[in-house]
C-alpha positions in Angstrom: 0.0 0.0 0.0 1.3 3.4 -1.0 1.7 6.4 1.4 -1.1 8.3 -0.3 -3.4 5.4 0.4 -2.6 5.5 4.1 -3.1 9.3 4.1 -6.5 8.7 2.4 -7.5 6.3 5.2 -6.5 8.8 7.8 -8.3 11.8 6.2 -11.4 9.8 5.7 -11.5 8.7 9.3 -10.9 12.3 10.5 -13.8 13.4 8.4 -16.0 10.8 10.0 -15.0 12.1 13.5 -15.3 15.8 12.7 -16.4 16.9 16.2 -13.7 15.1 18.1 -11.0 16.1 15.6 -12.2 19.8 15.8 -12.1 19.8 19.6 -8.7 18.2 19.6 -7.3 20.7 17.1 -8.8 23.6 19.1 -7.1 22.3 22.3 -3.8 22.2 20.4 -4.2 25.7 19.0 -3.9 27.4 22.3 -0.3 26.5 22.8 1.2 27.9 19.6 -1.3 30.8 19.7 0.0 31.8 23.2 3.6 31.5 22.1 3.2 33.5 18.9 1.1 36.2 20.6 3.3 36.7 23.6 6.6 36.5 21.9 5.3 38.8 19.1 4.2 41.4 21.6 7.4 41.2 23.6 9.5 41.5 20.4 7.4 44.4 19.2 7.7 46.2 22.6 11.5 45.7 22.6 11.7 47.0 19.0 9.6 50.0 20.0 11.8 50.8 23.0 15.0 50.3 21.0 13.7 52.5 18.2 12.7 55.3 20.6 15.9 55.2 22.5 18.0 54.8 19.4 16.5 58.0 18.0 18.3 59.9 20.8 21.6 58.6 19.5 23.8 55.7 20.8 26.6 58.2 21.5 24.5 60.1 24.0 25.5 60.2 27.7 23.4 61.7 30.5 25.0 63.0 33.6 23.0 64.3 36.5 24.4 65.5 39.9 23.5 63.6 43.0 22.6 65.5 46.3 25.3 67.7 47.8 27.1 68.1 44.5 27.0 71.2 42.3 27.1 70.8 38.6 28.5 74.2 37.7 30.5 75.7 34.8 33.8 74.4 36.1 32.5 70.8 36.0 31.1 71.4 32.5 34.4 72.8 31.3 36.2 69.7 32.7 33.8 67.3 31.0 34.0 69.2 27.7 37.8 68.7 27.7 37.7 64.9 28.4 38.9 62.6 25.7 36.1 61.3 23.5 33.7 64.1 24.3 32.3 65.8 21.2 29.9 68.2 22.9 28.7 68.8 26.4 25.4 70.7 26.9 24.5 71.8 30.4 20.8 72.4 30.9 18.1 73.5 33.4 14.7 71.8 33.4 11.3 72.6 34.8 7.7 71.4 34.3 4.4 73.3 34.0 1.0 73.4 32.3 -0.1 75.1 29.2 -3.8 75.9 28.7 -5.0 74.7 25.3 -8.7 74.7 24.6 -10.5 73.1 27.5 -7.5 71.3 29.0 -4.2 72.1 30.7 -1.4 70.2 28.9 1.6 69.1 30.8 4.8 70.5 29.3 8.5 70.3 30.1 10.8 73.3 29.8 14.5 73.0 29.0 16.9 75.9 29.1 19.8 74.8 26.9 22.0 75.8 24.0 19.2 75.1 21.5 21.4 75.3 18.4 23.5 72.4 19.7 20.5 70.1 20.7 20.7 68.2 17.3 24.1 67.0 18.4 22.3 65.1 21.1 19.1 64.3 19.2 20.3 64.0 15.6 16.9 63.6 14.0 15.2 66.6 15.6 14.4 69.2 12.9 12.7 72.6 12.7 9.4 72.6 10.9 9.0 76.4 11.0 10.9 79.4 12.3 14.4 79.5 13.5 16.6 79.0 16.6 16.7 82.1 18.8 20.0 83.6 19.8 21.2 82.8 23.3 20.6 86.4 24.4 16.9 86.2 23.5 16.0 84.6 26.7 12.2 85.1 26.4 12.1 83.3 23.0 11.2 79.6 22.7 11.1 76.7 20.3 8.1 74.5 21.0 7.6 70.8 20.2 5.2 69.5 17.6 2.4 68.3 20.0 2.4 71.6 21.8 2.1 73.6 18.5 -0.5 71.1 17.1 -2.7 70.1 20.0 -5.2 67.4 19.4 -7.6 69.0 21.9 -11.2 70.2 21.3 -11.3 73.9 21.0 -7.6 74.3 20.9 -5.9 76.2 18.1 -2.5 75.5 16.6 0.3 77.7 17.9 1.9 79.9 15.3 5.2 81.7 15.1 5.6 85.0 17.0 2.7 84.0 19.3 3.1 84.5 23.0 2.4 81.4 25.1 2.0 81.4 28.9 3.1 78.4 31.1 1.9 77.9 34.6 4.6 76.4 36.7 4.4 73.0 38.5 8.0 72.5 39.6 11.2 74.5 39.4 14.6 73.6 37.9 15.9 70.5 39.6 18.4 71.2 42.3 17.4 74.8 43.2 15.4 75.3 46.3 11.6 74.8 46.4 8.6 76.2 44.8 7.1 79.5 46.0 3.8 79.7 48.0 2.1 81.5 45.1 1.7 80.1 41.6 4.0 81.5 38.9 3.4 81.8 35.2 5.9 82.6 32.5 5.4 83.9 28.9 7.5 83.0 25.9 7.5 84.2 22.3 7.4 81.3 19.9 10.4 81.7 17.7 10.4 78.2 16.2 8.4 74.9 16.0 10.0 71.5 15.8 8.8 68.8 13.4 7.2 65.7 14.8 9.8 63.5 16.5 8.4 60.9 18.9 9.8 59.8 22.3 13.4 60.1 23.1 15.3 59.0 26.2 14.3 61.0 29.3 12.7 63.7 27.3 9.9 64.1 24.7 10.7 66.9 22.3 7.2 66.9 21.0 5.8 68.0 24.4 8.6 70.2 25.4 9.5 73.9 25.3 13.1 74.8 24.7 14.5 78.2 25.7 18.0 79.6 25.5 20.4 78.7 28.3 20.6 82.4 29.3 16.9 82.2 30.2 17.7 79.6 32.8 20.7 81.5 34.1 18.6 84.7 34.5 15.8 83.0 36.2 18.0 81.2 38.7 20.1 84.3 39.2 23.1 82.0 39.0 25.6 80.9 36.3 25.7 77.3 37.2 24.0 74.7 39.4 22.6 73.0 36.3 20.0 70.2 36.4 22.2 68.0 34.3 24.5 67.8 31.3 23.9 66.1 27.9 27.1 64.6 26.4 27.7 63.4 22.9 30.7 61.1 22.4 32.8 61.3 19.2 31.6 57.8 18.2 30.0 54.7 19.7 33.3 53.2 20.7 34.1 56.3 22.8 31.0 56.0 25.0 32.5 53.5 27.5 35.7 55.6 27.6 33.8 58.8 28.5 31.7 57.0 31.0 34.8 55.6 32.7 36.4 59.1 32.7 33.3 60.6 34.4 33.2 57.9 37.0 36.9 58.3 37.7 36.7 62.1 38.0 33.5 62.5 40.0 32.8 59.1 41.5 29.4 58.9 43.2 28.8 62.6 42.8 27.4 62.2 39.3 25.0 59.6 38.0 26.0 58.5 34.5 23.6 56.9 32.1 24.4 55.9 28.5 21.9 55.1 25.8 24.0 52.1 24.7 24.0 50.6 28.2 20.2 51.0 28.4 19.7 49.3 25.1 21.8 46.4 26.2 19.8 46.1 29.4 16.6 46.2 27.4 17.8 43.4 25.2 18.7 41.3 28.2 15.3 42.0 29.9 13.5 41.2 26.7 15.3 37.8 26.4 14.5 37.0 30.0 10.8 37.9 29.6 10.6 35.9 26.4 12.0 32.8 28.2 9.6 33.2 31.1 6.6 33.7 28.8 7.8 30.7 26.7 7.9 28.6 29.8 4.4 29.7 30.8 3.0 29.1 27.3 4.7 25.7 27.2 2.1 24.5 29.8 -0.5 24.8 27.1 1.7 22.6 24.9 1.7 20.0 27.6 -2.1 20.2 27.6 -2.0 19.7 23.8 0.2 16.7 24.2 -2.2 15.0 26.7 -5.1 15.9 24.4 -3.5 14.2 21.4 -2.6 11.1 23.5 -6.2 10.9 24.8 -7.6 11.3 21.3 -5.3 8.7 19.8 -6.0 6.2 22.6 -9.7 6.6 22.0 -9.1 6.1 18.3 -7.2 2.9 18.8 -9.9 1.6 21.2 -12.7 2.4 18.8 -11.0 1.0 15.8 -9.8 -2.3 17.3 -11.9 -4.3 14.9 -10.9 -2.2 11.9 -7.2 -2.8 12.9 -7.9 -6.5 13.0 -9.5 -6.4 9.5 -6.6 -4.4 8.1 -4.1 -6.9 9.5 -6.1 -9.8 8.2 -6.0 -8.1 4.7 -2.2 -7.9 4.9 -1.4 -4.6 6.6 2.0 -4.9 8.4 2.5 -3.6 11.9 4.5 -0.7 10.4 1.7 0.3 8.1 -0.8 0.2 11.0 1.6 2.4 13.1 1.9 4.8 10.2 -1.9 5.2 10.0 -2.0 6.5 13.6 1.2 8.5 13.4 -0.1 10.3 10.3 -3.3 11.1 12.1 -1.5 12.6 15.1 0.9 14.5 12.7 -2.0 16.0 10.7 -3.8 17.0 13.9 -0.6 18.7 15.1 0.0 20.4 11.7 -3.6 21.8 11.6 -3.4 22.9 15.2 -0.1 24.6 14.6 -1.2 26.4 11.5 -4.4 27.7 13.0 -2.7 28.4 16.3 -0.1 30.6 14.6 -2.9 32.4 12.8 -4.9 32.9 16.0 -1.7 34.1 17.9 -0.9 36.5 15.1 -4.4 38.0 15.1 -4.4 38.2 18.9 -1.0 39.9 18.9 -2.1 42.6 16.4 -5.4 42.9 18.2 -3.8 43.5 21.5 -1.4 46.0 19.8 -4.3 47.9 18.3 -6.0 48.1 21.7 -2.8 49.4 23.4 -2.4 52.0 20.7 -5.8 53.5 21.5 -5.3 53.4 25.3 -3.7 56.5 26.8 -1.9 56.6 30.2 -2.3 59.8 32.1 -3.4 61.6 35.2 -5.6 64.5 36.0 -6.3 66.7 38.9 -9.5 68.7 39.0 -9.7 72.3 40.0 -10.8 75.7 38.7 -8.4 77.5 36.4 -6.2 79.9 38.2 -6.6 83.6 37.3 -3.2 85.2 36.8 -1.4 87.5 34.4 1.1 86.2 32.0 3.8 86.7 34.6 2.4 85.6 37.8 0.8 89.0 38.4 4.1 90.9 38.6 5.1 92.1 35.2 4.2 92.1 31.5 5.9 90.4 28.6 9.1 92.1 27.6 9.3 94.4 30.6 12.7 95.2 32.0 11.9 93.7 35.4 11.1 90.2 34.5 11.0 90.0 30.7 8.1 87.7 30.8 9.4 85.6 33.7 7.9 87.2 36.8 11.0 88.9 37.9 13.6 86.7 39.6 11.3 84.3 41.3 11.1 81.6 38.6 12.4 78.2 37.9 13.4 77.4 41.4 16.4 79.6 41.3 14.4 82.1 43.5 11.3 80.4 44.5 10.4 78.3 41.5 7.4 77.0 39.8 4.4 76.1 41.9 1.0 74.5 41.0 -1.7 76.7 39.5 -4.7 74.8 40.8 -6.2 74.2 37.4 -7.0 70.8 36.1 -4.0 69.0 34.5 -4.3 66.3 32.0 -1.3 64.3 30.7 -1.6 61.4 28.4 0.5 59.2 26.1 0.1 56.1 24.0 2.5 53.7 22.4 2.2 52.1 19.0 3.7 48.6 19.0 4.0 46.5 15.9 4.3 42.8 16.9 7.5 41.2 15.7 6.4 37.8 14.2 9.1 36.5 12.0 8.9 33.7 9.5 11.4 31.8 11.6 9.1 32.0 14.6 6.1 30.8 12.6 8.0 27.8 11.2 9.5 26.9 14.5 6.2 27.0 16.3 4.5 24.9 13.6 7.4 22.4 13.6 7.2 22.3 17.4 3.5 21.5 17.3 3.9 18.8 14.7 6.7 17.3 16.8 4.4 17.2 19.8 1.7 15.6 17.7 4.0 12.9 16.5 5.5 12.2 19.9 2.0 12.1 21.5 0.9 9.5 18.8 3.9 7.2 19.1 2.7 5.1 22.0 -0.9 4.7 20.9 0.3 3.9 17.3 2.7 1.3 18.7 -0.1 -0.2 20.8 -2.3 -0.4 17.7 0.5 -2.1 15.7 0.9 -4.8 18.4 -2.7 -6.0 18.3 -3.1 -9.6 17.2 -5.7 -9.9 14.3 -7.7 -12.7 15.9 -8.0 -11.0 19.3 -8.8 -7.7 17.6 -11.6 -9.3 15.6 -12.9 -11.2 18.6 -13.1 -7.9 20.7 -16.1 -6.8 18.6 
C-alpha cells in the first residue's frame, strides 16, 4: 500500500469524526497561539523601545548631579575637555502646564543651548521658524504636539505667538517652589517637526528656551540640572563613561543610551524565556489531548485494525496510520494556532495604541497674568518671567490649581518572523508525532484474531 493510500484512510477517518477532531485541534491551537502572541508582543515592545531610545543617538550620555554636589560651569568645562567628548550641553529643566482649549497640557521646559541640541538628538528638525540667539531669553522653540494640540477647541500655535506656562516644579536642584503660583510667557520663535519619544525627554511635548533664560531666572551661572554629552563615536561611549566615574565618583550619575539598550535586550530575552515557559504549559495540555484522542481512536478501531491486519497490513503500516493522524492534527493545530496568535497579537497591539496613560487633577483654572501677576511680557523687570522668582532659582514653579491632563500612548507593531512561525508549527507537529507514538505502537501490536474477537 502506498503512502497516499494511508493518508487517504487517515483523512477519511478524521472526516467521520469531525467533532472530536475539531475539539482536539482547538485544544492544540492554544499553545502555539499563546507563544506567537506573547513573543510577538514582547518582540514588538522591545523593538519599539529600542527604536525610541535609538532615536536619541547611541553616542549620547546623560550625567546628573547627586545630592550635595553642584554641577557648575567648572564641571562642564572639565567634562568638555575629556577625551572622546564631542559636545557637552548643560541644561536646566522645569515642568508646567499650558492651557490649550478646554484642557491644561503638561509640558517640560528645557533651558539649553538650542542650536546644539541636534548633536544630542540627531533627527530633531525645525518645521517652522528659527533657533533664537542665546541672548533672546524670552524666546522659545516648541515641540510639535504643543504647536498642534489634538484637543477640542484648541488652536494651533503659530510663530511669534506669546504662550504662557503655569509652573508646577522648578529647575531641579534649586530650592523649592514658592507659595504662590507663577506663570511665564515666551515668544514662539520656532516649531519642531514631529519627532516621537526620546530617552528621558519628549521633544514633541517640550519647550526649549536659550540657556541664558535659565541663568537669568535662577540668578546664577551654574548649578545645572544635568548635562547632555555626545561622544565622538559609539566606541568612545565607554571611555567617556569611565572618565566621568573616575573624575567624580558617586557625585554624578552617568547613564548611557547604549547601556540601556543592552539592558533592554537582556530583559527582553528573560521575559521571552519566562513567557515561553508559561506558554509551554498549554503545549503539555496539547500533548495530553492528542494522546487521549489517539488512545480513543485505537480503542474504537480495534476491529478495523484486525481487519486491516487480516488483509495484509503490516505492523509498520498500522503504526503509520495513527502517526499520520497525530501528525495531521498537530499540523492543523499549529497552523491555526499561529494564525490565532498573530491575530491576537495585532489585536492587543491595536487596543494598546488606543489606550492612553495619564493623570488628572481637577480644579478651577487659576486667574493670573502672563507673569504671575508681577510684570508684562518684555518688561525690564522680568521680561516675561515674573522677575527673579522663577524656575526654582528664586522660588520656583508652583502649582496653578487648574485641572491638569497628561496622556501618552504607544504604537507597538508585533514582531512575528517567518522563523518564529516555522519553529512553532514544527514544534506543534513534533508534539503531535510524539504524542501519537505510543498509541500507534499499541495499535500495531494488536493480534488480528484478538482484535476481531473484541467486537
